[in-house]
All heavy atoms as TSV, in Angstrom:
chain	resi	resn	atom	element	x	y	z
A	1	MET	N	N	123.192	114.515	-16.032
A	1	MET	CA	C	123.360	115.331	-14.850
A	1	MET	C	C	124.798	115.844	-14.789
A	1	MET	O	O	125.719	115.124	-15.153
A	1	MET	CB	C	123.068	114.523	-13.602
A	1	MET	CG	C	121.617	114.195	-13.419
A	1	MET	SD	S	121.284	113.436	-11.826
A	1	MET	CE	C	121.705	111.756	-12.210
A	2	VAL	N	N	124.943	117.056	-14.304
A	2	VAL	CA	C	126.270	117.634	-14.102
A	2	VAL	C	C	126.287	118.385	-12.773
A	2	VAL	O	O	125.276	118.914	-12.324
A	2	VAL	CB	C	126.692	118.567	-15.252
A	2	VAL	CG1	C	126.880	117.795	-16.540
A	2	VAL	CG2	C	125.703	119.685	-15.455
A	3	LEU	N	N	127.464	118.407	-12.152
A	3	LEU	CA	C	127.672	119.118	-10.898
A	3	LEU	C	C	128.541	120.340	-11.144
A	3	LEU	O	O	129.410	120.319	-12.023
A	3	LEU	CB	C	128.372	118.215	-9.886
A	3	LEU	CG	C	127.602	116.989	-9.421
A	3	LEU	CD1	C	128.530	116.045	-8.676
A	3	LEU	CD2	C	126.434	117.403	-8.553
A	4	ASP	N	N	128.357	121.372	-10.339
A	4	ASP	CA	C	129.188	122.567	-10.472
A	4	ASP	C	C	130.596	122.345	-9.937
A	4	ASP	O	O	131.514	123.064	-10.284
A	4	ASP	CB	C	128.535	123.766	-9.793
A	4	ASP	CG	C	128.477	123.631	-8.282
A	4	ASP	OD1	O	128.406	122.499	-7.772
A	4	ASP	OD2	O	128.492	124.674	-7.604
A	5	SER	N	N	130.795	121.339	-9.107
A	5	SER	CA	C	132.109	121.016	-8.549
A	5	SER	C	C	132.140	119.519	-8.245
A	5	SER	O	O	131.163	118.970	-7.735
A	5	SER	CB	C	132.353	121.803	-7.263
A	5	SER	OG	O	133.493	121.318	-6.590
A	6	LEU	N	N	133.266	118.895	-8.537
A	6	LEU	CA	C	133.389	117.469	-8.242
A	6	LEU	C	C	133.821	117.211	-6.805
A	6	LEU	O	O	133.616	116.117	-6.280
A	6	LEU	CB	C	134.389	116.823	-9.205
A	6	LEU	CG	C	133.982	116.863	-10.675
A	6	LEU	CD1	C	135.063	116.240	-11.541
A	6	LEU	CD2	C	132.658	116.166	-10.894
A	7	THR	N	N	134.401	118.204	-6.135
A	7	THR	CA	C	134.870	118.027	-4.769
A	7	THR	C	C	133.946	118.644	-3.720
A	7	THR	O	O	133.888	118.154	-2.596
A	7	THR	CB	C	136.285	118.630	-4.602
A	7	THR	OG1	O	136.248	120.002	-4.980
A	7	THR	CG2	C	137.284	117.878	-5.463
A	8	ASP	N	N	133.239	119.707	-4.067
A	8	ASP	CA	C	132.322	120.376	-3.139
A	8	ASP	C	C	131.091	120.862	-3.904
A	8	ASP	O	O	130.891	122.064	-4.080
A	8	ASP	CB	C	133.033	121.550	-2.469
A	8	ASP	CG	C	132.181	122.214	-1.399
A	8	ASP	OD1	O	131.284	121.549	-0.845
A	8	ASP	OD2	O	132.402	123.415	-1.130
A	9	PRO	N	N	130.246	119.931	-4.355
A	9	PRO	CA	C	129.110	120.328	-5.194
A	9	PRO	C	C	128.066	121.137	-4.428
A	9	PRO	O	O	127.649	120.756	-3.343
A	9	PRO	CB	C	128.526	119.005	-5.667
A	9	PRO	CG	C	128.942	118.016	-4.648
A	9	PRO	CD	C	130.266	118.489	-4.119
A	10	ARG	N	N	127.701	122.248	-5.017
A	10	ARG	CA	C	126.642	123.089	-4.445
A	10	ARG	C	C	125.402	123.092	-5.321
A	10	ARG	O	O	124.313	123.383	-4.853
A	10	ARG	CB	C	127.151	124.516	-4.264
A	10	ARG	CG	C	128.267	124.569	-3.253
A	10	ARG	CD	C	128.663	125.971	-2.934
A	10	ARG	NE	N	129.711	125.914	-1.921
A	10	ARG	CZ	C	130.735	126.724	-1.891
A	10	ARG	NH1	N	130.867	127.666	-2.787
A	10	ARG	NH2	N	131.639	126.606	-0.945
A	11	VAL	N	N	125.600	122.788	-6.631
A	11	VAL	CA	C	124.482	122.797	-7.576
A	11	VAL	C	C	124.586	121.585	-8.495
A	11	VAL	O	O	125.663	121.263	-8.990
A	11	VAL	CB	C	124.482	124.087	-8.437
A	11	VAL	CG1	C	123.276	124.118	-9.358
A	11	VAL	CG2	C	124.515	125.325	-7.569
A	12	LEU	N	N	123.457	120.937	-8.704
A	12	LEU	CA	C	123.344	119.854	-9.667
A	12	LEU	C	C	122.371	120.312	-10.748
A	12	LEU	O	O	121.327	120.892	-10.432
A	12	LEU	CB	C	122.810	118.588	-8.997
A	12	LEU	CG	C	122.530	117.423	-9.922
A	12	LEU	CD1	C	123.085	116.135	-9.315
A	12	LEU	CD2	C	121.061	117.264	-10.197
A	13	TYR	N	N	122.745	120.095	-12.005
A	13	TYR	CA	C	121.887	120.423	-13.135
A	13	TYR	C	C	121.502	119.111	-13.809
A	13	TYR	O	O	122.351	118.254	-14.023
A	13	TYR	CB	C	122.613	121.316	-14.142
A	13	TYR	CG	C	123.100	122.616	-13.555
A	13	TYR	CD1	C	124.408	122.749	-13.102
A	13	TYR	CD2	C	122.250	123.707	-13.457
A	13	TYR	CE1	C	124.856	123.949	-12.566
A	13	TYR	CE2	C	122.694	124.903	-12.910
A	13	TYR	CZ	C	123.993	125.012	-12.472
A	13	TYR	OH	O	124.428	126.203	-11.931
A	14	ALA	N	N	120.224	118.950	-14.138
A	14	ALA	CA	C	119.765	117.712	-14.760
A	14	ALA	C	C	118.698	118.018	-15.805
A	14	ALA	O	O	117.896	118.940	-15.637
A	14	ALA	CB	C	119.190	116.772	-13.703
A	15	ARG	N	N	118.713	117.231	-16.883
A	15	ARG	CA	C	117.692	117.370	-17.922
A	15	ARG	C	C	116.671	116.262	-17.749
A	15	ARG	O	O	117.015	115.121	-17.461
A	15	ARG	CB	C	118.317	117.279	-19.309
A	15	ARG	CG	C	119.176	118.511	-19.598
A	15	ARG	CD	C	119.616	118.584	-21.005
A	15	ARG	NE	N	118.636	119.343	-21.796
A	15	ARG	CZ	C	118.831	119.708	-23.044
A	15	ARG	NH1	N	119.941	119.362	-23.670
A	15	ARG	NH2	N	117.917	120.393	-23.691
A	16	ASP	N	N	115.406	116.612	-17.919
A	16	ASP	CA	C	114.351	115.609	-17.817
A	16	ASP	C	C	114.040	115.033	-19.201
A	16	ASP	O	O	114.697	115.364	-20.187
A	16	ASP	CB	C	113.110	116.181	-17.134
A	16	ASP	CG	C	112.438	117.294	-17.913
A	16	ASP	OD1	O	112.646	117.407	-19.140
A	16	ASP	OD2	O	111.679	118.064	-17.293
A	17	GLY	N	N	113.052	114.194	-19.291
A	17	GLY	CA	C	112.683	113.527	-20.536
A	17	GLY	C	C	112.176	114.454	-21.622
A	17	GLY	O	O	112.122	114.066	-22.793
A	18	GLN	N	N	111.815	115.683	-21.287
A	18	GLN	CA	C	111.370	116.661	-22.266
A	18	GLN	C	C	112.488	117.633	-22.650
A	18	GLN	O	O	112.268	118.556	-23.427
A	18	GLN	CB	C	110.170	117.459	-21.736
A	18	GLN	CG	C	108.844	116.723	-21.808
A	18	GLN	CD	C	108.807	115.507	-20.904
A	18	GLN	OE1	O	109.098	115.591	-19.716
A	18	GLN	NE2	N	108.462	114.365	-21.461
A	19	GLY	N	N	113.683	117.470	-22.070
A	19	GLY	CA	C	114.807	118.343	-22.390
A	19	GLY	C	C	114.945	119.552	-21.478
A	19	GLY	O	O	115.872	120.332	-21.629
A	20	ASP	N	N	114.014	119.729	-20.531
A	20	ASP	CA	C	114.103	120.852	-19.588
A	20	ASP	C	C	115.306	120.669	-18.663
A	20	ASP	O	O	115.627	119.541	-18.269
A	20	ASP	CB	C	112.847	120.944	-18.723
A	20	ASP	CG	C	111.588	121.233	-19.527
A	20	ASP	OD1	O	111.706	121.605	-20.713
A	20	ASP	OD2	O	110.494	121.087	-18.958
A	21	ILE	N	N	115.944	121.783	-18.295
A	21	ILE	CA	C	117.084	121.733	-17.378
A	21	ILE	C	C	116.614	122.176	-16.000
A	21	ILE	O	O	116.100	123.278	-15.825
A	21	ILE	CB	C	118.235	122.630	-17.865
A	21	ILE	CG1	C	118.722	122.157	-19.239
A	21	ILE	CG2	C	119.382	122.613	-16.848
A	21	ILE	CD1	C	119.777	123.044	-19.857
A	22	HIS	N	N	116.803	121.296	-15.017
A	22	HIS	CA	C	116.395	121.543	-13.635
A	22	HIS	C	C	117.615	121.852	-12.780
A	22	HIS	O	O	118.721	121.404	-13.077
A	22	HIS	CB	C	115.708	120.309	-13.045
A	22	HIS	CG	C	114.421	119.970	-13.709
A	22	HIS	ND1	N	113.206	120.279	-13.149
A	22	HIS	CD2	C	114.163	119.355	-14.889
A	22	HIS	CE1	C	112.241	119.853	-13.960
A	22	HIS	NE2	N	112.805	119.295	-15.022
A	23	VAL	N	N	117.392	122.581	-11.686
A	23	VAL	CA	C	118.452	122.926	-10.741
A	23	VAL	C	C	118.120	122.326	-9.375
A	23	VAL	O	O	117.003	122.466	-8.886
A	23	VAL	CB	C	118.593	124.455	-10.597
A	23	VAL	CG1	C	119.639	124.801	-9.548
A	23	VAL	CG2	C	118.942	125.082	-11.920
A	24	VAL	N	N	119.126	121.673	-8.787
A	24	VAL	CA	C	119.011	121.138	-7.429
A	24	VAL	C	C	120.151	121.739	-6.615
A	24	VAL	O	O	121.320	121.582	-6.968
A	24	VAL	CB	C	119.095	119.592	-7.420
A	24	VAL	CG1	C	119.077	119.071	-5.991
A	24	VAL	CG2	C	117.977	118.989	-8.237
A	25	LEU	N	N	119.813	122.441	-5.550
A	25	LEU	CA	C	120.824	123.021	-4.665
A	25	LEU	C	C	121.213	122.021	-3.596
A	25	LEU	O	O	120.397	121.191	-3.178
A	25	LEU	CB	C	120.286	124.292	-4.000
A	25	LEU	CG	C	119.915	125.439	-4.933
A	25	LEU	CD1	C	119.376	126.616	-4.123
A	25	LEU	CD2	C	121.104	125.868	-5.776
A	26	ASN	N	N	122.452	122.110	-3.141
A	26	ASN	CA	C	122.984	121.267	-2.073
A	26	ASN	C	C	122.793	119.772	-2.359
A	26	ASN	O	O	122.246	119.047	-1.530
A	26	ASN	CB	C	122.354	121.645	-0.727
A	26	ASN	CG	C	123.133	121.103	0.435
A	26	ASN	OD1	O	124.310	120.786	0.324
A	26	ASN	ND2	N	122.465	120.980	1.566
A	27	PRO	N	N	123.247	119.290	-3.517
A	27	PRO	CA	C	123.012	117.885	-3.868
A	27	PRO	C	C	123.727	116.890	-2.962
A	27	PRO	O	O	123.304	115.726	-2.872
A	27	PRO	CB	C	123.541	117.782	-5.299
A	27	PRO	CG	C	124.560	118.858	-5.405
A	27	PRO	CD	C	124.039	119.972	-4.534
A	28	ALA	N	N	124.774	117.301	-2.259
A	28	ALA	CA	C	125.503	116.392	-1.382
A	28	ALA	C	C	124.941	116.385	0.041
A	28	ALA	O	O	125.409	115.640	0.889
A	28	ALA	CB	C	126.984	116.764	-1.343
A	29	GLY	N	N	123.938	117.190	0.280
A	29	GLY	CA	C	123.357	117.287	1.622
A	29	GLY	C	C	121.845	117.183	1.557
A	29	GLY	O	O	121.294	116.268	0.965
A	30	ARG	N	N	121.192	118.180	2.116
A	30	ARG	CA	C	119.729	118.229	2.096
A	30	ARG	C	C	119.310	118.904	0.789
A	30	ARG	O	O	119.093	120.118	0.735
A	30	ARG	CB	C	119.223	119.005	3.307
A	30	ARG	CG	C	117.759	118.893	3.496
A	30	ARG	CD	C	117.349	119.620	4.773
A	30	ARG	NE	N	116.003	119.269	5.076
A	30	ARG	CZ	C	115.646	118.513	6.107
A	30	ARG	NH1	N	116.554	118.085	6.942
A	30	ARG	NH2	N	114.383	118.235	6.311
A	31	ALA	N	N	119.198	118.093	-0.269
A	31	ALA	CA	C	118.942	118.595	-1.621
A	31	ALA	C	C	117.597	119.311	-1.725
A	31	ALA	O	O	116.624	118.915	-1.102
A	31	ALA	CB	C	118.995	117.451	-2.613
A	32	GLU	N	N	117.599	120.383	-2.527
A	32	GLU	CA	C	116.376	121.164	-2.744
A	32	GLU	C	C	116.231	121.470	-4.232
A	32	GLU	O	O	117.066	122.148	-4.824
A	32	GLU	CB	C	116.453	122.473	-1.958
A	32	GLU	CG	C	115.272	123.373	-2.174
A	32	GLU	CD	C	115.438	124.732	-1.507
A	32	GLU	OE1	O	116.448	124.975	-0.844
A	32	GLU	OE2	O	114.515	125.558	-1.679
A	33	HIS	N	N	115.153	120.956	-4.821
A	33	HIS	CA	C	114.855	121.257	-6.230
A	33	HIS	C	C	114.290	122.667	-6.283
A	33	HIS	O	O	113.272	122.954	-5.674
A	33	HIS	CB	C	113.839	120.242	-6.779
A	33	HIS	CG	C	113.450	120.520	-8.187
A	33	HIS	ND1	N	112.271	121.154	-8.512
A	33	HIS	CD2	C	114.088	120.256	-9.360
A	33	HIS	CE1	C	112.185	121.256	-9.828
A	33	HIS	NE2	N	113.278	120.727	-10.365
A	34	VAL	N	N	114.967	123.553	-7.028
A	34	VAL	CA	C	114.524	124.945	-7.064
A	34	VAL	C	C	113.817	125.314	-8.357
A	34	VAL	O	O	113.328	126.435	-8.484
A	34	VAL	CB	C	115.679	125.930	-6.786
A	34	VAL	CG1	C	116.161	125.776	-5.360
A	34	VAL	CG2	C	116.815	125.751	-7.765
A	35	GLY	N	N	113.777	124.403	-9.328
A	35	GLY	CA	C	112.998	124.667	-10.516
A	35	GLY	C	C	113.738	124.448	-11.815
A	35	GLY	O	O	114.838	123.917	-11.862
A	36	VAL	N	N	113.094	124.901	-12.877
A	36	VAL	CA	C	113.595	124.739	-14.242
A	36	VAL	C	C	114.229	126.054	-14.690
A	36	VAL	O	O	113.647	127.118	-14.508
A	36	VAL	CB	C	112.437	124.354	-15.199
A	36	VAL	CG1	C	112.889	124.321	-16.638
A	36	VAL	CG2	C	111.849	123.015	-14.791
A	37	ILE	N	N	115.434	125.974	-15.282
A	37	ILE	CA	C	116.089	127.189	-15.773
A	37	ILE	C	C	116.058	127.284	-17.290
A	37	ILE	O	O	116.384	128.327	-17.841
A	37	ILE	CB	C	117.530	127.319	-15.253
A	37	ILE	CG1	C	118.373	126.116	-15.667
A	37	ILE	CG2	C	117.545	127.526	-13.761
A	37	ILE	CD1	C	119.852	126.292	-15.388
A	38	SER	N	N	115.683	126.202	-17.966
A	38	SER	CA	C	115.526	126.249	-19.417
A	38	SER	C	C	114.525	125.200	-19.857
A	38	SER	O	O	114.583	124.058	-19.403
A	38	SER	CB	C	116.859	126.001	-20.130
A	38	SER	OG	O	116.658	125.947	-21.533
A	39	THR	N	N	113.623	125.607	-20.735
A	39	THR	CA	C	112.661	124.671	-21.317
A	39	THR	C	C	112.952	124.458	-22.798
A	39	THR	O	O	112.155	123.860	-23.508
A	39	THR	CB	C	111.218	125.180	-21.147
A	39	THR	OG1	O	111.102	126.451	-21.790
A	39	THR	CG2	C	110.833	125.282	-19.691
A	40	LEU	N	N	114.091	124.945	-23.246
A	40	LEU	CA	C	114.457	124.842	-24.650
A	40	LEU	C	C	114.982	123.437	-24.941
A	40	LEU	O	O	115.933	122.981	-24.317
A	40	LEU	CB	C	115.524	125.881	-24.984
A	40	LEU	CG	C	115.787	126.180	-26.445
A	40	LEU	CD1	C	114.514	126.604	-27.161
A	40	LEU	CD2	C	116.833	127.269	-26.570
A	41	GLY	N	N	114.350	122.757	-25.861
A	41	GLY	CA	C	114.750	121.403	-26.217
A	41	GLY	C	C	113.556	120.481	-26.240
A	41	GLY	O	O	112.443	120.862	-25.872
A	42	GLY	N	N	113.800	119.269	-26.659
A	42	GLY	CA	C	112.744	118.270	-26.736
A	42	GLY	C	C	113.194	116.963	-26.117
A	42	GLY	O	O	114.252	116.880	-25.496
A	43	ASN	N	N	112.384	115.922	-26.322
A	43	ASN	CA	C	112.656	114.652	-25.660
A	43	ASN	C	C	113.929	113.955	-26.157
A	43	ASN	O	O	114.437	113.060	-25.505
A	43	ASN	CB	C	111.465	113.716	-25.754
A	43	ASN	CG	C	111.096	113.380	-27.187
A	43	ASN	OD1	O	111.676	113.916	-28.121
A	43	ASN	ND2	N	110.134	112.507	-27.351
A	44	ALA	N	N	114.476	114.357	-27.293
A	44	ALA	CA	C	115.730	113.771	-27.788
A	44	ALA	C	C	116.936	114.661	-27.471
A	44	ALA	O	O	118.067	114.288	-27.771
A	44	ALA	CB	C	115.644	113.537	-29.290
A	45	ASP	N	N	116.696	115.815	-26.860
A	45	ASP	CA	C	117.773	116.775	-26.559
A	45	ASP	C	C	118.230	116.605	-25.115
A	45	ASP	O	O	117.738	117.276	-24.212
A	45	ASP	CB	C	117.293	118.212	-26.779
A	45	ASP	CG	C	116.879	118.464	-28.207
A	45	ASP	OD1	O	117.385	117.774	-29.105
A	45	ASP	OD2	O	116.058	119.364	-28.420
A	46	LEU	N	N	119.157	115.683	-24.900
A	46	LEU	CA	C	119.583	115.395	-23.534
A	46	LEU	C	C	121.039	115.756	-23.254
A	46	LEU	O	O	121.468	115.744	-22.113
A	46	LEU	CB	C	119.346	113.910	-23.225
A	46	LEU	CG	C	117.889	113.455	-23.375
A	46	LEU	CD1	C	117.767	111.964	-23.102
A	46	LEU	CD2	C	116.965	114.240	-22.458
A	47	ALA	N	N	121.810	116.074	-24.295
A	47	ALA	CA	C	123.233	116.377	-24.103
A	47	ALA	C	C	123.423	117.696	-23.368
A	47	ALA	O	O	122.745	118.681	-23.643
A	47	ALA	CB	C	123.932	116.420	-25.454
A	48	MET	N	N	124.358	117.682	-22.411
A	48	MET	CA	C	124.623	118.873	-21.605
A	48	MET	C	C	125.962	118.691	-20.901
A	48	MET	O	O	126.334	117.588	-20.524
A	48	MET	CB	C	123.508	119.029	-20.574
A	48	MET	CG	C	123.707	120.124	-19.581
A	48	MET	SD	S	122.324	120.308	-18.422
A	48	MET	CE	C	122.423	118.793	-17.485
A	49	THR	N	N	126.679	119.795	-20.702
A	49	THR	CA	C	127.908	119.776	-19.909
A	49	THR	C	C	128.032	121.098	-19.164
A	49	THR	O	O	127.402	122.086	-19.539
A	49	THR	CB	C	129.151	119.520	-20.797
A	49	THR	OG1	O	130.269	119.248	-19.950
A	49	THR	CG2	C	129.436	120.689	-21.710
A	50	TYR	N	N	128.828	121.096	-18.116
A	50	TYR	CA	C	129.049	122.292	-17.310
A	50	TYR	C	C	130.521	122.659	-17.378
A	50	TYR	O	O	131.399	121.822	-17.132
A	50	TYR	CB	C	128.648	122.036	-15.854
A	50	TYR	CG	C	128.787	123.237	-14.963
A	50	TYR	CD1	C	127.836	124.245	-14.975
A	50	TYR	CD2	C	129.868	123.382	-14.103
A	50	TYR	CE1	C	127.959	125.363	-14.165
A	50	TYR	CE2	C	130.000	124.489	-13.284
A	50	TYR	CZ	C	129.042	125.471	-13.321
A	50	TYR	OH	O	129.171	126.581	-12.515
A	51	ASP	N	N	130.805	123.899	-17.720
A	51	ASP	CA	C	132.176	124.400	-17.774
A	51	ASP	C	C	132.501	125.002	-16.411
A	51	ASP	O	O	132.016	126.079	-16.067
A	51	ASP	CB	C	132.308	125.447	-18.880
A	51	ASP	CG	C	133.717	125.965	-19.042
A	51	ASP	OD1	O	134.482	125.972	-18.052
A	51	ASP	OD2	O	134.062	126.372	-20.165
A	52	ARG	N	N	133.309	124.300	-15.632
A	52	ARG	CA	C	133.620	124.735	-14.268
A	52	ARG	C	C	134.515	125.973	-14.225
A	52	ARG	O	O	134.571	126.664	-13.223
A	52	ARG	CB	C	134.254	123.582	-13.499
A	52	ARG	CG	C	133.245	122.502	-13.187
A	52	ARG	CD	C	133.892	121.288	-12.537
A	52	ARG	NE	N	132.890	120.259	-12.344
A	52	ARG	CZ	C	132.555	119.372	-13.263
A	52	ARG	NH1	N	133.130	119.381	-14.444
A	52	ARG	NH2	N	131.624	118.474	-13.014
A	53	PHE	N	N	135.235	126.251	-15.309
A	53	PHE	CA	C	136.089	127.439	-15.355
A	53	PHE	C	C	135.257	128.704	-15.591
A	53	PHE	O	O	135.409	129.708	-14.901
A	53	PHE	CB	C	137.152	127.288	-16.447
A	53	PHE	CG	C	138.082	128.449	-16.544
A	53	PHE	CD1	C	139.079	128.653	-15.599
A	53	PHE	CD2	C	137.953	129.369	-17.572
A	53	PHE	CE1	C	139.928	129.735	-15.678
A	53	PHE	CE2	C	138.806	130.456	-17.668
A	53	PHE	CZ	C	139.791	130.635	-16.714
A	54	ASP	N	N	134.358	128.646	-16.578
A	54	ASP	CA	C	133.519	129.809	-16.911
A	54	ASP	C	C	132.182	129.812	-16.190
A	54	ASP	O	O	131.429	130.776	-16.294
A	54	ASP	CB	C	133.271	129.866	-18.429
A	54	ASP	CG	C	134.509	130.250	-19.205
A	54	ASP	OD1	O	135.369	130.969	-18.648
A	54	ASP	OD2	O	134.640	129.825	-20.359
A	55	HIS	N	N	131.845	128.720	-15.519
A	55	HIS	CA	C	130.581	128.596	-14.780
A	55	HIS	C	C	129.362	128.767	-15.691
A	55	HIS	O	O	128.443	129.529	-15.397
A	55	HIS	CB	C	130.517	129.580	-13.614
A	55	HIS	CG	C	131.692	129.486	-12.703
A	55	HIS	ND1	N	131.887	128.443	-11.827
A	55	HIS	CD2	C	132.772	130.287	-12.559
A	55	HIS	CE1	C	133.009	128.615	-11.184
A	55	HIS	NE2	N	133.571	129.729	-11.612
A	56	VAL	N	N	129.379	128.055	-16.805
A	56	VAL	CA	C	128.263	128.086	-17.748
A	56	VAL	C	C	127.895	126.667	-18.158
A	56	VAL	O	O	128.713	125.755	-18.068
A	56	VAL	CB	C	128.576	128.921	-19.016
A	56	VAL	CG1	C	128.815	130.376	-18.660
A	56	VAL	CG2	C	129.744	128.357	-19.771
A	57	ILE	N	N	126.663	126.510	-18.609
A	57	ILE	CA	C	126.176	125.232	-19.120
A	57	ILE	C	C	126.115	125.329	-20.636
A	57	ILE	O	O	125.652	126.328	-21.184
A	57	ILE	CB	C	124.762	124.927	-18.578
A	57	ILE	CG1	C	124.796	124.751	-17.065
A	57	ILE	CG2	C	124.160	123.698	-19.256
A	57	ILE	CD1	C	123.427	124.666	-16.436
A	58	TYR	N	N	126.584	124.288	-21.293
A	58	TYR	CA	C	126.410	124.139	-22.732
A	58	TYR	C	C	125.468	122.967	-22.938
A	58	TYR	O	O	125.640	121.909	-22.319
A	58	TYR	CB	C	127.746	123.860	-23.424
A	58	TYR	CG	C	128.699	125.016	-23.375
A	58	TYR	CD1	C	129.677	125.098	-22.394
A	58	TYR	CD2	C	128.611	126.034	-24.312
A	58	TYR	CE1	C	130.557	126.174	-22.355
A	58	TYR	CE2	C	129.488	127.116	-24.274
A	58	TYR	CZ	C	130.448	127.166	-23.298
A	58	TYR	OH	O	131.315	128.235	-23.253
A	59	PHE	N	N	124.443	123.173	-23.787
A	59	PHE	CA	C	123.506	122.083	-24.027
A	59	PHE	C	C	123.061	122.084	-25.477
A	59	PHE	O	O	123.103	123.094	-26.164
A	59	PHE	CB	C	122.312	122.160	-23.080
A	59	PHE	CG	C	121.416	123.358	-23.268
A	59	PHE	CD1	C	120.230	123.245	-23.963
A	59	PHE	CD2	C	121.753	124.584	-22.723
A	59	PHE	CE1	C	119.389	124.347	-24.135
A	59	PHE	CE2	C	120.923	125.681	-22.877
A	59	PHE	CZ	C	119.745	125.566	-23.590
A	60	PHE	N	N	122.642	120.925	-25.936
A	60	PHE	CA	C	122.164	120.755	-27.305
A	60	PHE	C	C	120.656	120.877	-27.315
A	60	PHE	O	O	119.972	120.386	-26.421
A	60	PHE	CB	C	122.567	119.373	-27.830
A	60	PHE	CG	C	122.064	119.113	-29.221
A	60	PHE	CD1	C	122.772	119.567	-30.315
A	60	PHE	CD2	C	120.876	118.426	-29.432
A	60	PHE	CE1	C	122.300	119.344	-31.609
A	60	PHE	CE2	C	120.410	118.199	-30.713
A	60	PHE	CZ	C	121.119	118.663	-31.798
A	61	GLU	N	N	120.139	121.545	-28.357
A	61	GLU	CA	C	118.683	121.621	-28.530
A	61	GLU	C	C	118.360	121.694	-30.018
A	61	GLU	O	O	119.121	122.253	-30.796
A	61	GLU	CB	C	118.084	122.802	-27.769
A	61	GLU	CG	C	118.518	124.165	-28.237
A	61	GLU	CD	C	117.690	124.720	-29.374
A	61	GLU	OE1	O	116.589	124.234	-29.649
A	61	GLU	OE2	O	118.170	125.674	-30.014
A	62	ALA	N	N	117.252	121.096	-30.384
A	62	ALA	CA	C	116.791	121.101	-31.775
A	62	ALA	C	C	115.391	121.697	-31.891
A	62	ALA	O	O	114.688	121.455	-32.862
A	62	ALA	CB	C	116.815	119.682	-32.342
A	63	GLN	N	N	114.980	122.461	-30.896
A	63	GLN	CA	C	113.655	123.085	-30.914
A	63	GLN	C	C	113.659	124.369	-31.739
A	63	GLN	O	O	112.747	124.604	-32.522
A	63	GLN	CB	C	113.213	123.383	-29.482
A	63	GLN	CG	C	111.818	123.951	-29.375
A	63	GLN	CD	C	111.401	124.128	-27.920
A	63	GLN	OE1	O	111.996	123.563	-27.017
A	63	GLN	NE2	N	110.389	124.925	-27.708
A	64	SER	N	N	114.674	125.209	-31.580
A	64	SER	CA	C	114.716	126.476	-32.314
A	64	SER	C	C	115.351	126.321	-33.696
A	64	SER	O	O	115.204	127.198	-34.537
A	64	SER	CB	C	115.468	127.534	-31.508
A	64	SER	OG	O	116.828	127.175	-31.365
A	65	ASP	N	N	116.063	125.231	-33.921
A	65	ASP	CA	C	116.695	124.952	-35.208
A	65	ASP	C	C	116.624	123.444	-35.407
A	65	ASP	O	O	117.252	122.696	-34.662
A	65	ASP	CB	C	118.146	125.432	-35.198
A	65	ASP	CG	C	118.865	125.207	-36.513
A	65	ASP	OD1	O	118.392	124.415	-37.338
A	65	ASP	OD2	O	119.921	125.831	-36.703
A	66	ARG	N	N	115.881	122.986	-36.376
A	66	ARG	CA	C	115.626	121.545	-36.504
A	66	ARG	C	C	116.885	120.724	-36.774
A	66	ARG	O	O	116.904	119.530	-36.527
A	66	ARG	CB	C	114.572	121.261	-37.561
A	66	ARG	CG	C	114.979	121.635	-38.940
A	66	ARG	CD	C	113.854	121.427	-39.943
A	66	ARG	NE	N	114.460	121.503	-41.261
A	66	ARG	CZ	C	114.352	120.598	-42.187
A	66	ARG	NH1	N	113.600	119.563	-41.983
A	66	ARG	NH2	N	114.971	120.735	-43.322
A	67	THR	N	N	117.964	121.363	-37.250
A	67	THR	CA	C	119.227	120.629	-37.415
A	67	THR	C	C	119.996	120.566	-36.096
A	67	THR	O	O	120.962	119.836	-35.984
A	67	THR	CB	C	120.128	121.283	-38.487
A	67	THR	OG1	O	120.417	122.620	-38.110
A	67	THR	CG2	C	119.452	121.254	-39.843
A	68	GLY	N	N	119.569	121.326	-35.116
A	68	GLY	CA	C	120.169	121.319	-33.789
A	68	GLY	C	C	121.273	122.342	-33.635
A	68	GLY	O	O	121.900	122.756	-34.608
A	69	ARG	N	N	121.459	122.785	-32.423
A	69	ARG	CA	C	122.530	123.734	-32.119
A	69	ARG	C	C	122.919	123.606	-30.657
A	69	ARG	O	O	122.156	123.126	-29.837
A	69	ARG	CB	C	122.140	125.154	-32.443
A	69	ARG	CG	C	120.962	125.681	-31.659
A	69	ARG	CD	C	120.652	127.122	-31.918
A	69	ARG	NE	N	120.486	127.366	-33.343
A	69	ARG	CZ	C	120.312	128.556	-33.861
A	69	ARG	NH1	N	120.268	129.603	-33.085
A	69	ARG	NH2	N	120.165	128.717	-35.157
A	70	ILE	N	N	124.126	124.051	-30.365
A	70	ILE	CA	C	124.613	124.079	-28.984
A	70	ILE	C	C	124.373	125.474	-28.441
A	70	ILE	O	O	124.725	126.470	-29.046
A	70	ILE	CB	C	126.102	123.709	-28.924
A	70	ILE	CG1	C	126.282	122.262	-29.380
A	70	ILE	CG2	C	126.644	123.906	-27.505
A	70	ILE	CD1	C	127.704	121.817	-29.501
A	71	LYS	N	N	123.737	125.519	-27.266
A	71	LYS	CA	C	123.424	126.784	-26.608
A	71	LYS	C	C	124.281	126.940	-25.363
A	71	LYS	O	O	124.694	125.961	-24.734
A	71	LYS	CB	C	121.956	126.819	-26.171
A	71	LYS	CG	C	120.965	126.786	-27.305
A	71	LYS	CD	C	120.917	128.126	-27.945
A	71	LYS	CE	C	119.624	128.258	-28.738
A	71	LYS	NZ	N	119.382	129.578	-29.178
A	72	ARG	N	N	124.532	128.196	-25.001
A	72	ARG	CA	C	125.275	128.534	-23.788
A	72	ARG	C	C	124.308	129.169	-22.799
A	72	ARG	O	O	123.590	130.110	-23.137
A	72	ARG	CB	C	126.395	129.500	-24.147
A	72	ARG	CG	C	127.202	129.978	-22.974
A	72	ARG	CD	C	128.245	130.971	-23.451
A	72	ARG	NE	N	128.825	131.660	-22.333
A	72	ARG	CZ	C	130.128	131.733	-22.093
A	72	ARG	NH1	N	130.969	131.169	-22.932
A	72	ARG	NH2	N	130.566	132.385	-21.047
A	73	LEU	N	N	124.281	128.667	-21.591
A	73	LEU	CA	C	123.382	129.170	-20.550
A	73	LEU	C	C	124.222	129.660	-19.388
A	73	LEU	O	O	124.946	128.887	-18.770
A	73	LEU	CB	C	122.430	128.061	-20.107
A	73	LEU	CG	C	121.364	128.393	-19.101
A	73	LEU	CD1	C	120.399	129.446	-19.654
A	73	LEU	CD2	C	120.584	127.138	-18.737
A	74	GLU	N	N	124.159	130.964	-19.120
A	74	GLU	CA	C	124.962	131.547	-18.043
A	74	GLU	C	C	124.141	131.767	-16.803
A	74	GLU	O	O	122.994	131.979	-16.833
A	74	GLU	CB	C	125.558	132.875	-18.502
A	74	GLU	CG	C	126.501	132.683	-19.646
A	74	GLU	CD	C	127.151	133.970	-20.106
A	74	GLU	OE1	O	127.512	134.791	-19.253
A	74	GLU	OE2	O	127.294	134.136	-21.314
């Protein structure tokens, strides 16, 4: 799981057991799951980070390339 801000989080991003990336709005308050923004990846593809400067997610997936690759999600 990653937050868009460590001091005032508005969005939480989390990967499930199948590698899908989910979005939760207002994680510090009345949280609302708004859905999946990426289904790329598999059950072993759980690595992910959020770049707070560029506001993008970087994640690992081995579905489109069996040796694996890092993808950028804006």
